[in-house]
Biopython code that builds the backbone (N, CA, C, O; Angstrom):
import numpy as np
from Bio.PDB.StructureBuilder import StructureBuilder

atoms = [
    (1, "GLY", "N", (25.606, -5.495, -127.418)),
    (1, "GLY", "CA", (26.648, -6.324, -126.908)),
    (1, "GLY", "C", (27.144, -5.811, -125.569)),
    (1, "GLY", "O", (26.689, -4.780, -125.074)),
    (2, "THR", "N", (28.054, -6.525, -125.007)),
    (2, "THR", "CA", (28.643, -6.196, -123.715)),
    (2, "THR", "C", (30.161, -6.194, -123.829)),
    (2, "THR", "O", (30.752, -7.078, -124.450)),
    (3, "ALA", "N", (30.775, -5.197, -123.225)),
    (3, "ALA", "CA", (32.236, -5.137, -123.197)),
    (3, "ALA", "C", (32.693, -5.166, -121.751)),
    (3, "ALA", "O", (32.047, -4.578, -120.884)),
    (4, "THR", "N", (33.780, -5.833, -121.487)),
    (4, "THR", "CA", (34.341, -5.925, -120.154)),
    (4, "THR", "C", (35.777, -5.423, -120.203)),
    (4, "THR", "O", (36.536, -5.762, -121.111)),
    (5, "SER", "N", (36.137, -4.617, -119.224)),
    (5, "SER", "CA", (37.499, -4.084, -119.190)),
    (5, "SER", "C", (38.499, -5.201, -118.915)),
    (5, "SER", "O", (38.160, -6.237, -118.344)),
    (6, "GLY", "N", (39.721, -4.967, -119.330)),
    (6, "GLY", "CA", (40.774, -5.949, -119.115)),
    (6, "GLY", "C", (41.390, -5.873, -117.734)),
    (6, "GLY", "O", (42.173, -6.745, -117.354)),
    (7, "SER", "N", (41.043, -4.830, -116.969)),
    (7, "SER", "CA", (41.579, -4.689, -115.612)),
    (7, "SER", "C", (40.450, -4.301, -114.660)),
    (7, "SER", "O", (39.351, -3.946, -115.085)),
    (8, "ASN", "N", (40.743, -4.377, -113.377)),
    (8, "ASN", "CA", (39.742, -4.052, -112.360)),
    (8, "ASN", "C", (39.754, -2.563, -112.035)),
    (8, "ASN", "O", (40.795, -1.910, -112.114)),
    (9, "PHE", "N", (38.617, -2.044, -111.676)),
    (9, "PHE", "CA", (38.494, -0.677, -111.192)),
    (9, "PHE", "C", (38.530, -0.724, -109.672)),
    (9, "PHE", "O", (37.764, -1.462, -109.053)),
    (10, "THR", "N", (39.420, 0.065, -109.069)),
    (10, "THR", "CA", (39.550, 0.065, -107.614)),
    (10, "THR", "C", (38.876, 1.302, -107.040)),
    (10, "THR", "O", (39.185, 2.425, -107.438)),
    (11, "THR", "N", (37.963, 1.096, -106.111)),
    (11, "THR", "CA", (37.331, 2.229, -105.446)),
    (11, "THR", "C", (38.157, 2.620, -104.237)),
    (11, "THR", "O", (38.671, 1.763, -103.519)),
    (12, "ILE", "N", (38.281, 3.913, -104.017)),
    (12, "ILE", "CA", (39.025, 4.440, -102.880)),
    (12, "ILE", "C", (38.030, 5.193, -102.008)),
    (12, "ILE", "O", (37.397, 6.149, -102.456)),
    (13, "ASN", "N", (37.901, 4.758, -100.768)),
    (13, "ASN", "CA", (36.946, 5.385, -99.860)),
    (13, "ASN", "C", (37.545, 6.640, -99.237)),
    (13, "ASN", "O", (38.701, 6.630, -98.815)),
    (14, "PRO", "N", (36.772, 7.718, -99.176)),
    (14, "PRO", "CA", (37.283, 8.952, -98.569)),
    (14, "PRO", "C", (37.473, 8.787, -97.060)),
    (14, "PRO", "O", (36.852, 7.924, -96.440)),
    (15, "PRO", "N", (38.337, 9.622, -96.478)),
    (15, "PRO", "CA", (38.571, 9.535, -95.030)),
    (15, "PRO", "C", (37.402, 10.100, -94.228)),
    (15, "PRO", "O", (36.604, 10.885, -94.741)),
    (16, "THR", "N", (37.313, 9.695, -92.979)),
    (16, "THR", "CA", (36.365, 10.294, -92.034)),
    (16, "THR", "C", (37.102, 10.546, -90.726)),
    (16, "THR", "O", (38.056, 9.839, -90.400)),
    (17, "ILE", "N", (36.663, 11.545, -89.984)),
    (17, "ILE", "CA", (37.154, 11.800, -88.635)),
    (17, "ILE", "C", (35.990, 11.532, -87.694)),
    (17, "ILE", "O", (34.956, 12.196, -87.772)),
    (18, "THR", "N", (36.159, 10.556, -86.801)),
    (18, "THR", "CA", (35.085, 10.230, -85.858)),
    (18, "THR", "C", (35.271, 10.913, -84.515)),
    (18, "THR", "O", (34.298, 11.200, -83.819)),
    (19, "SER", "N", (36.548, 11.179, -84.143)),
    (19, "SER", "CA", (36.823, 11.855, -82.875)),
    (19, "SER", "C", (38.279, 12.274, -82.832)),
    (19, "SER", "O", (39.076, 11.885, -83.686)),
    (20, "PHE", "N", (38.621, 13.074, -81.828)),
    (20, "PHE", "CA", (40.008, 13.415, -81.543)),
    (20, "PHE", "C", (40.136, 13.704, -80.060)),
    (20, "PHE", "O", (39.186, 14.143, -79.412)),
    (21, "ALA", "N", (41.348, 13.446, -79.525)),
    (21, "ALA", "CA", (41.583, 13.656, -78.096)),
    (21, "ALA", "C", (43.028, 14.070, -77.896)),
    (21, "ALA", "O", (43.921, 13.521, -78.541)),
    (22, "PRO", "N", (43.273, 15.017, -77.024)),
    (22, "PRO", "CA", (42.292, 15.787, -76.250)),
    (22, "PRO", "C", (41.545, 16.772, -77.144)),
    (22, "PRO", "O", (41.889, 16.954, -78.312)),
    (23, "ALA", "N", (40.518, 17.406, -76.576)),
    (23, "ALA", "CA", (39.696, 18.359, -77.321)),
    (23, "ALA", "C", (40.286, 19.758, -77.316)),
    (23, "ALA", "O", (39.822, 20.628, -78.053)),
    (24, "SER", "N", (41.309, 19.985, -76.491)),
    (24, "SER", "CA", (41.938, 21.303, -76.428)),
    (24, "SER", "C", (43.381, 21.149, -75.980)),
    (24, "SER", "O", (43.769, 20.127, -75.414)),
    (25, "GLY", "N", (44.171, 22.186, -76.246)),
    (25, "GLY", "CA", (45.563, 22.182, -75.833)),
    (25, "GLY", "C", (46.307, 23.332, -76.471)),
    (25, "GLY", "O", (45.775, 24.042, -77.324)),
    (26, "SER", "N", (47.534, 23.505, -76.050)),
    (26, "SER", "CA", (48.364, 24.577, -76.593)),
    (26, "SER", "C", (49.234, 24.026, -77.718)),
    (26, "SER", "O", (49.215, 22.826, -77.993)),
    (27, "ALA", "N", (49.993, 24.901, -78.366)),
    (27, "ALA", "CA", (50.918, 24.482, -79.408)),
    (27, "ALA", "C", (51.859, 23.430, -78.840)),
    (27, "ALA", "O", (52.340, 23.564, -77.715)),
    (28, "GLY", "N", (52.119, 22.394, -79.610)),
    (28, "GLY", "CA", (52.977, 21.309, -79.161)),
    (28, "GLY", "C", (52.238, 20.134, -78.561)),
    (28, "GLY", "O", (52.834, 19.082, -78.327)),
    (29, "THR", "N", (50.944, 20.295, -78.307)),
    (29, "THR", "CA", (50.135, 19.205, -77.762)),
    (29, "THR", "C", (49.991, 18.100, -78.799)),
    (29, "THR", "O", (49.735, 18.376, -79.972)),
    (30, "ASN", "N", (50.153, 16.847, -78.374)),
    (30, "ASN", "CA", (49.925, 15.702, -79.255)),
    (30, "ASN", "C", (48.447, 15.346, -79.230)),
    (30, "ASN", "O", (47.857, 15.186, -78.161)),
    (31, "VAL", "N", (47.853, 15.223, -80.407)),
    (31, "VAL", "CA", (46.429, 14.929, -80.542)),
    (31, "VAL", "C", (46.266, 13.638, -81.330)),
    (31, "VAL", "O", (46.862, 13.475, -82.394)),
    (32, "THR", "N", (45.462, 12.726, -80.809)),
    (32, "THR", "CA", (45.152, 11.494, -81.522)),
    (32, "THR", "C", (43.852, 11.704, -82.285)),
    (32, "THR", "O", (42.816, 12.005, -81.692)),
    (33, "ILE", "N", (43.910, 11.546, -83.587)),
    (33, "ILE", "CA", (42.744, 11.694, -84.462)),
    (33, "ILE", "C", (42.288, 10.293, -84.837)),
    (33, "ILE", "O", (43.071, 9.500, -85.361)),
    (34, "SER", "N", (41.022, 9.986, -84.570)),
    (34, "SER", "CA", (40.456, 8.680, -84.898)),
    (34, "SER", "C", (39.475, 8.828, -86.043)),
    (34, "SER", "O", (38.776, 9.835, -86.152)),
    (35, "GLY", "N", (39.427, 7.814, -86.896)),
    (35, "GLY", "CA", (38.508, 7.853, -88.033)),
    (35, "GLY", "C", (38.629, 6.602, -88.864)),
    (35, "GLY", "O", (38.976, 5.534, -88.359)),
    (36, "THR", "N", (38.338, 6.741, -90.145)),
    (36, "THR", "CA", (38.440, 5.624, -91.079)),
    (36, "THR", "C", (39.159, 6.087, -92.331)),
    (36, "THR", "O", (39.147, 7.270, -92.672)),
    (37, "ASN", "N", (39.786, 5.139, -93.009)),
    (37, "ASN", "CA", (40.460, 5.385, -94.290)),
    (37, "ASN", "C", (41.514, 6.481, -94.207)),
    (37, "ASN", "O", (41.634, 7.301, -95.118)),
    (38, "LEU", "N", (42.280, 6.497, -93.113)),
    (38, "LEU", "CA", (43.288, 7.534, -92.900)),
    (38, "LEU", "C", (44.647, 7.176, -93.506)),
    (38, "LEU", "O", (45.532, 8.030, -93.565)),
    (39, "THR", "N", (44.829, 5.941, -93.954)),
    (39, "THR", "CA", (46.090, 5.517, -94.550)),
    (39, "THR", "C", (46.388, 6.379, -95.775)),
    (39, "THR", "O", (45.500, 6.677, -96.574)),
    (40, "GLY", "N", (47.633, 6.764, -95.906)),
    (40, "GLY", "CA", (48.036, 7.578, -97.055)),
    (40, "GLY", "C", (47.780, 9.056, -96.876)),
    (40, "GLY", "O", (47.851, 9.816, -97.842)),
    (41, "ALA", "N", (47.481, 9.483, -95.649)),
    (41, "ALA", "CA", (47.217, 10.909, -95.405)),
    (41, "ALA", "C", (48.399, 11.748, -95.890)),
    (41, "ALA", "O", (49.561, 11.416, -95.653)),
    (42, "THR", "N", (48.073, 12.832, -96.569)),
    (42, "THR", "CA", (49.101, 13.734, -97.092)),
    (42, "THR", "C", (49.141, 15.048, -96.337)),
    (42, "THR", "O", (50.104, 15.803, -96.470)),
    (43, "ALA", "N", (48.104, 15.341, -95.538)),
    (43, "ALA", "CA", (48.076, 16.587, -94.774)),
    (43, "ALA", "C", (47.125, 16.470, -93.599)),
    (43, "ALA", "O", (46.091, 15.806, -93.678)),
    (44, "VAL", "N", (47.493, 17.128, -92.504)),
    (44, "VAL", "CA", (46.621, 17.316, -91.340)),
    (44, "VAL", "C", (46.692, 18.792, -91.013)),
    (44, "VAL", "O", (47.778, 19.369, -90.949)),
    (45, "GLN", "N", (45.530, 19.409, -90.806)),
    (45, "GLN", "CA", (45.494, 20.837, -90.510)),
    (45, "GLN", "C", (44.601, 21.122, -89.310)),
    (45, "GLN", "O", (43.562, 20.490, -89.115)),
    (46, "PHE", "N", (45.040, 22.096, -88.509)),
    (46, "PHE", "CA", (44.247, 22.612, -87.398)),
    (46, "PHE", "C", (43.743, 23.978, -87.836)),
    (46, "PHE", "O", (44.505, 24.943, -87.883)),
    (47, "ASN", "N", (42.460, 24.057, -88.155)),
    (47, "ASN", "CA", (41.822, 25.287, -88.637)),
    (47, "ASN", "C", (42.627, 25.899, -89.791)),
    (47, "ASN", "O", (42.828, 27.112, -89.846)),
    (48, "GLY", "N", (43.079, 25.043, -90.705)),
    (48, "GLY", "CA", (43.779, 25.493, -91.896)),
    (48, "GLY", "C", (45.284, 25.629, -91.765)),
    (48, "GLY", "O", (45.952, 25.966, -92.743)),
    (49, "VAL", "N", (45.843, 25.374, -90.577)),
    (49, "VAL", "CA", (47.292, 25.478, -90.358)),
    (49, "VAL", "C", (47.882, 24.067, -90.370)),
    (49, "VAL", "O", (47.457, 23.202, -89.605)),
    (50, "SER", "N", (48.854, 23.848, -91.238)),
    (50, "SER", "CA", (49.467, 22.520, -91.395)),
    (50, "SER", "C", (50.187, 22.064, -90.139)),
    (50, "SER", "O", (50.858, 22.842, -89.461)),
    (51, "ALA", "N", (50.027, 20.775, -89.848)),
    (51, "ALA", "CA", (50.623, 20.182, -88.646)),
    (51, "ALA", "C", (51.521, 19.021, -89.026)),
    (51, "ALA", "O", (51.339, 18.399, -90.073)),
    (52, "ASN", "N", (52.496, 18.729, -88.169)),
    (52, "ASN", "CA", (53.287, 17.506, -88.305)),
    (52, "ASN", "C", (52.430, 16.350, -87.802)),
    (52, "ASN", "O", (51.700, 16.488, -86.821)),
    (53, "PHE", "N", (52.527, 15.200, -88.488)),
    (53, "PHE", "CA", (51.677, 14.071, -88.109)),
    (53, "PHE", "C", (52.330, 12.749, -88.481)),
    (53, "PHE", "O", (53.240, 12.692, -89.308)),
    (54, "THR", "N", (51.843, 11.693, -87.850)),
    (54, "THR", "CA", (52.246, 10.323, -88.152)),
    (54, "THR", "C", (50.983, 9.486, -88.286)),
    (54, "THR", "O", (50.119, 9.512, -87.410)),
    (55, "VAL", "N", (50.878, 8.748, -89.377)),
    (55, "VAL", "CA", (49.754, 7.836, -89.561)),
    (55, "VAL", "C", (50.101, 6.547, -88.835)),
    (55, "VAL", "O", (51.042, 5.850, -89.215)),
    (56, "ASN", "N", (49.346, 6.231, -87.795)),
    (56, "ASN", "CA", (49.579, 5.011, -87.019)),
    (56, "ASN", "C", (48.877, 3.804, -87.629)),
    (56, "ASN", "O", (49.375, 2.681, -87.546)),
    (57, "SER", "N", (47.716, 4.040, -88.245)),
    (57, "SER", "CA", (46.944, 2.965, -88.863)),
    (57, "SER", "C", (45.866, 3.594, -89.737)),
    (57, "SER", "O", (45.801, 4.816, -89.873)),
    (58, "ALA", "N", (45.036, 2.766, -90.318)),
    (58, "ALA", "CA", (43.932, 3.266, -91.138)),
    (58, "ALA", "C", (42.887, 3.997, -90.300)),
    (58, "ALA", "O", (42.018, 4.686, -90.835)),
    (59, "THR", "N", (42.982, 3.838, -88.961)),
    (59, "THR", "CA", (41.979, 4.448, -88.084)),
    (59, "THR", "C", (42.552, 5.441, -87.080)),
    (59, "THR", "O", (41.813, 5.964, -86.246)),
    (60, "ALA", "N", (43.872, 5.716, -87.144)),
    (60, "ALA", "CA", (44.466, 6.610, -86.145)),
    (60, "ALA", "C", (45.648, 7.398, -86.702)),
    (60, "ALA", "O", (46.504, 6.857, -87.402)),
    (61, "ILE", "N", (45.673, 8.686, -86.377)),
    (61, "ILE", "CA", (46.772, 9.587, -86.716)),
    (61, "ILE", "C", (47.178, 10.316, -85.448)),
    (61, "ILE", "O", (46.325, 10.727, -84.662)),
    (62, "GLN", "N", (48.482, 10.478, -85.248)),
    (62, "GLN", "CA", (49.012, 11.274, -84.140)),
    (62, "GLN", "C", (49.515, 12.582, -84.752)),
    (62, "GLN", "O", (50.393, 12.564, -85.614)),
    (63, "ALA", "N", (48.962, 13.720, -84.311)),
    (63, "ALA", "CA", (49.350, 15.023, -84.853)),
    (63, "ALA", "C", (49.769, 15.949, -83.718)),
    (63, "ALA", "O", (49.333, 15.789, -82.578)),
    (64, "THR", "N", (50.620, 16.920, -84.044)),
    (64, "THR", "CA", (51.093, 17.905, -83.082)),
    (64, "THR", "C", (50.506, 19.262, -83.443)),
    (64, "THR", "O", (50.614, 19.707, -84.586)),
    (65, "VAL", "N", (49.878, 19.924, -82.459)),
    (65, "VAL", "CA", (49.276, 21.235, -82.699)),
    (65, "VAL", "C", (50.392, 22.207, -83.104)),
    (65, "VAL", "O", (51.354, 22.380, -82.356)),
    (66, "PRO", "N", (50.275, 22.843, -84.278)),
    (66, "PRO", "CA", (51.323, 23.767, -84.730)),
    (66, "PRO", "C", (51.328, 25.073, -83.939)),
    (66, "PRO", "O", (50.326, 25.450, -83.333)),
    (67, "ALA", "N", (52.471, 25.754, -83.955)),
    (67, "ALA", "CA", (52.666, 26.965, -83.155)),
    (67, "ALA", "C", (51.670, 28.076, -83.472)),
    (67, "ALA", "O", (51.266, 28.802, -82.564)),
    (68, "ASN", "N", (51.267, 28.229, -84.710)),
    (68, "ASN", "CA", (50.384, 29.338, -85.078)),
    (68, "ASN", "C", (48.930, 28.900, -85.310)),
    (68, "ASN", "O", (48.171, 29.580, -86.002)),
    (69, "ALA", "N", (48.561, 27.777, -84.735)),
    (69, "ALA", "CA", (47.184, 27.281, -84.887)),
    (69, "ALA", "C", (46.204, 28.136, -84.107)),
    (69, "ALA", "O", (46.550, 28.752, -83.099)),
    (70, "THR", "N", (44.969, 28.160, -84.599)),
    (70, "THR", "CA", (43.861, 28.815, -83.905)),
    (70, "THR", "C", (42.741, 27.790, -83.729)),
    (70, "THR", "O", (42.730, 26.751, -84.388)),
    (71, "SER", "N", (41.819, 28.085, -82.853)),
    (71, "SER", "CA", (40.715, 27.166, -82.604)),
    (71, "SER", "C", (39.880, 26.976, -83.865)),
    (71, "SER", "O", (39.620, 27.925, -84.604)),
    (72, "GLY", "N", (39.465, 25.734, -84.094)),
    (72, "GLY", "CA", (38.643, 25.423, -85.260)),
    (72, "GLY", "C", (38.697, 23.943, -85.556)),
    (72, "GLY", "O", (39.234, 23.166, -84.767)),
    (73, "PRO", "N", (38.144, 23.548, -86.689)),
    (73, "PRO", "CA", (38.089, 22.123, -87.030)),
    (73, "PRO", "C", (39.459, 21.563, -87.407)),
    (73, "PRO", "O", (40.368, 22.302, -87.784)),
    (74, "ILE", "N", (39.582, 20.256, -87.296)),
    (74, "ILE", "CA", (40.758, 19.524, -87.746)),
    (74, "ILE", "C", (40.392, 18.883, -89.082)),
    (74, "ILE", "O", (39.283, 18.376, -89.247)),
    (75, "SER", "N", (41.325, 18.907, -90.037)),
    (75, "SER", "CA", (41.076, 18.245, -91.314)),
    (75, "SER", "C", (42.206, 17.278, -91.629)),
    (75, "SER", "O", (43.357, 17.494, -91.251)),
    (76, "VAL", "N", (41.851, 16.204, -92.330)),
    (76, "VAL", "CA", (42.812, 15.210, -92.805)),
    (76, "VAL", "C", (42.582, 15.045, -94.295)),
    (76, "VAL", "O", (41.451, 14.842, -94.737)),
    (77, "THR", "N", (43.667, 15.132, -95.076)),
    (77, "THR", "CA", (43.587, 14.967, -96.521)),
    (77, "THR", "C", (44.299, 13.685, -96.920)),
    (77, "THR", "O", (45.422, 13.429, -96.486)),
    (78, "THR", "N", (43.639, 12.878, -97.753)),
    (78, "THR", "CA", (44.223, 11.672, -98.326)),
    (78, "THR", "C", (44.029, 11.756, -99.844)),
    (78, "THR", "O", (43.341, 12.656, -100.325)),
    (79, "PRO", "N", (44.619, 10.843, -100.594)),
    (79, "PRO", "CA", (44.382, 10.853, -102.046)),
    (79, "PRO", "C", (42.905, 10.699, -102.418)),
    (79, "PRO", "O", (42.509, 11.060, -103.526)),
    (80, "ALA", "N", (42.087, 10.167, -101.506)),
    (80, "ALA", "CA", (40.666, 9.950, -101.789)),
    (80, "ALA", "C", (39.779, 11.123, -101.387)),
    (80, "ALA", "O", (38.575, 11.096, -101.645)),
    (81, "GLY", "N", (40.351, 12.161, -100.754)),
    (81, "GLY", "CA", (39.535, 13.307, -100.362)),
    (81, "GLY", "C", (39.944, 13.866, -99.015)),
    (81, "GLY", "O", (40.991, 13.525, -98.463)),
    (82, "MET", "N", (39.084, 14.737, -98.501)),
    (82, "MET", "CA", (39.348, 15.421, -97.234)),
    (82, "MET", "C", (38.228, 15.147, -96.247)),
    (82, "MET", "O", (37.051, 15.124, -96.606)),
    (83, "ALA", "N", (38.623, 14.937, -94.984)),
    (83, "ALA", "CA", (37.660, 14.810, -93.889)),
    (83, "ALA", "C", (37.833, 16.014, -92.974)),
    (83, "ALA", "O", (38.956, 16.440, -92.703)),
    (84, "ILE", "N", (36.729, 16.557, -92.504)),
    (84, "ILE", "CA", (36.749, 17.693, -91.578)),
    (84, "ILE", "C", (35.987, 17.286, -90.328)),
    (84, "ILE", "O", (34.877, 16.759, -90.405)),
    (85, "SER", "N", (36.600, 17.538, -89.172)),
    (85, "SER", "CA", (35.961, 17.151, -87.913)),
    (85, "SER", "C", (34.647, 17.891, -87.716)),
    (85, "SER", "O", (34.489, 19.029, -88.157)),
    (86, "GLY", "N", (33.711, 17.233, -87.052)),
    (86, "GLY", "CA", (32.410, 17.832, -86.774)),
    (86, "GLY", "C", (32.439, 18.830, -85.639)),
    (86, "GLY", "O", (31.514, 19.629, -85.491)),
    (87, "SER", "N", (33.493, 18.797, -84.833)),
    (87, "SER", "CA", (33.635, 19.744, -83.738)),
    (87, "SER", "C", (34.993, 20.425, -83.837)),
    (87, "SER", "O", (35.861, 19.991, -84.594)),
    (88, "SER", "N", (35.166, 21.472, -83.081)),
    (88, "SER", "CA", (36.399, 22.260, -83.140)),
    (88, "SER", "C", (37.382, 21.846, -82.061)),
    (88, "SER", "O", (36.994, 21.484, -80.951)),
    (89, "PHE", "N", (38.681, 21.906, -82.408)),
    (89, "PHE", "CA", (39.739, 21.782, -81.439)),
    (89, "PHE", "C", (39.973, 23.173, -80.871)),
    (89, "PHE", "O", (40.063, 24.137, -81.631)),
    (90, "THR", "N", (40.073, 23.299, -79.547)),
    (90, "THR", "CA", (40.266, 24.595, -78.903)),
    (90, "THR", "C", (41.734, 24.786, -78.572)),
    (90, "THR", "O", (42.313, 24.030, -77.791)),
    (91, "VAL", "N", (42.338, 25.818, -79.182)),
    (91, "VAL", "CA", (43.730, 26.136, -78.903)),
    (91, "VAL", "C", (43.777, 27.018, -77.655)),
    (91, "VAL", "O", (43.118, 28.056, -77.588)),
    (92, "ILE", "N", (44.559, 26.594, -76.678)),
    (92, "ILE", "CA", (44.715, 27.348, -75.439)),
    (92, "ILE", "C", (46.063, 28.056, -75.506)),
    (92, "ILE", "O", (47.113, 27.413, -75.516)),
    (93, "ASN", "N", (46.025, 29.373, -75.550)),
    (93, "ASN", "CA", (47.263, 30.143, -75.612)),
    (93, "ASN", "C", (47.822, 30.344, -74.218)),
    (93, "ASN", "O", (47.080, 30.667, -73.290)),
    (94, "PRO", "N", (49.135, 30.153, -74.061)),
    (94, "PRO", "CA", (49.738, 30.348, -72.741)),
    (94, "PRO", "C", (49.735, 31.822, -72.361)),
    (94, "PRO", "O", (49.694, 32.684, -73.238)),
    (95, "PRO", "N", (49.777, 32.124, -71.065)),
    (95, "PRO", "CA", (49.803, 33.535, -70.658)),
    (95, "PRO", "C", (51.135, 34.173, -71.040)),
    (95, "PRO", "O", (52.155, 33.493, -71.159)),
    (96, "THR", "N", (51.107, 35.477, -71.228)),
    (96, "THR", "CA", (52.335, 36.220, -71.518)),
    (96, "THR", "C", (52.456, 37.383, -70.539)),
    (96, "THR", "O", (51.448, 37.935, -70.098)),
    (97, "ILE", "N", (53.675, 37.752, -70.204)),
    (97, "ILE", "CA", (53.940, 38.907, -69.345)),
    (97, "ILE", "C", (54.408, 40.034, -70.248)),
    (97, "ILE", "O", (55.410, 39.902, -70.951)),
    (98, "THR", "N", (53.680, 41.141, -70.227)),
    (98, "THR", "CA", (54.046, 42.272, -71.085)),
    (98, "THR", "C", (54.863, 43.310, -70.334)),
    (98, "THR", "O", (55.658, 44.027, -70.942)),
    (99, "SER", "N", (54.681, 43.401, -69.019)),
    (99, "SER", "CA", (55.485, 44.327, -68.217)),
    (99, "SER", "C", (55.272, 44.028, -66.739)),
    (99, "SER", "O", (54.369, 43.275, -66.374)),
    (100, "PHE", "N", (56.107, 44.624, -65.891)),
    (100, "PHE", "CA", (55.935, 44.534, -64.447)),
    (100, "PHE", "C", (56.539, 45.788, -63.821)),
    (100, "PHE", "O", (57.446, 46.414, -64.370)),
    (101, "THR", "N", (55.995, 46.132, -62.637)),
    (101, "THR", "CA", (56.443, 47.331, -61.939)),
    (101, "THR", "C", (56.477, 47.023, -60.447)),
    (101, "THR", "O", (55.547, 46.359, -59.988)),
    (102, "PRO", "N", (57.415, 47.423, -59.679)),
    (102, "PRO", "CA", (58.646, 48.126, -60.091)),
    (102, "PRO", "C", (59.615, 47.163, -60.721)),
    (102, "PRO", "O", (59.443, 45.949, -60.612)),
    (103, "THR", "N", (60.628, 47.677, -61.377)),
    (103, "THR", "CA", (61.607, 46.840, -62.054)),
    (103, "THR", "C", (62.720, 46.386, -61.122)),
    (103, "THR", "O", (63.534, 45.540, -61.492)),
    (104, "MET", "N", (62.763, 46.952, -59.892)),
    (104, "MET", "CA", (63.742, 46.522, -58.905)),
    (104, "MET", "C", (63.241, 46.852, -57.513)),
    (104, "MET", "O", (62.337, 47.672, -57.356)),
    (105, "GLY", "N", (63.821, 46.220, -56.502)),
    (105, "GLY", "CA", (63.430, 46.483, -55.127)),
    (105, "GLY", "C", (64.052, 45.473, -54.187)),
    (105, "GLY", "O", (64.674, 44.513, -54.643)),
    (106, "PRO", "N", (63.903, 45.665, -52.891)),
    (106, "PRO", "CA", (64.462, 44.720, -51.930)),
    (106, "PRO", "C", (63.655, 43.418, -51.921)),
    (106, "PRO", "O", (62.530, 43.367, -52.418)),
    (107, "ALA", "N", (64.249, 42.367, -51.347)),
    (107, "ALA", "CA", (63.548, 41.091, -51.236)),
    (107, "ALA", "C", (62.237, 41.307, -50.508)),
    (107, "ALA", "O", (62.181, 42.021, -49.507)),
    (108, "GLY", "N", (61.176, 40.682, -51.019)),
    (108, "GLY", "CA", (59.849, 40.801, -50.428)),
    (108, "GLY", "C", (59.034, 41.948, -50.973)),
    (108, "GLY", "O", (57.891, 42.141, -50.559)),
    (109, "ALA", "N", (59.599, 42.724, -51.904)),
    (109, "ALA", "CA", (58.874, 43.872, -52.474)),
    (109, "ALA", "C", (57.707, 43.382, -53.288)),
    (109, "ALA", "O", (56.967, 44.188, -53.854)),
]
sb = StructureBuilder()
sb.init_structure("model")
sb.init_model(0)
sb.init_chain("A")
sb.init_seg("    ")
for serial, (resi, resn, name, xyz) in enumerate(atoms, 1):
    if name == "N":
        sb.init_residue(resn, " ", resi, " ")
    sb.init_atom(name, np.array(xyz, "f"), 0.0, 1.0, " ", f" {name:<3s}", serial, name[0])
structure = sb.get_structure()
């Protein structure tokens, strides 16, 4: 015999990341992530570091590079699974001044 369920089974397609722009930046940079099935995203990570993000549509997410991010892939998690970018986002660290000499002097020193 044959039995048929009383309700429908809904398939949920996993997310994909097709691209992101820009490809590099420092902490605070806004990155547009393009892909498919991004609606309902619960997490965006830059090389494993959680980022703030806004889902603009099923094909676009706007994310901000977190302060402690390092270079590596971008991932998006939805209820249907996780997508990992095929290329790495490059984190550009700003320069820092550790010391200077002399500590005082006349103008033009």
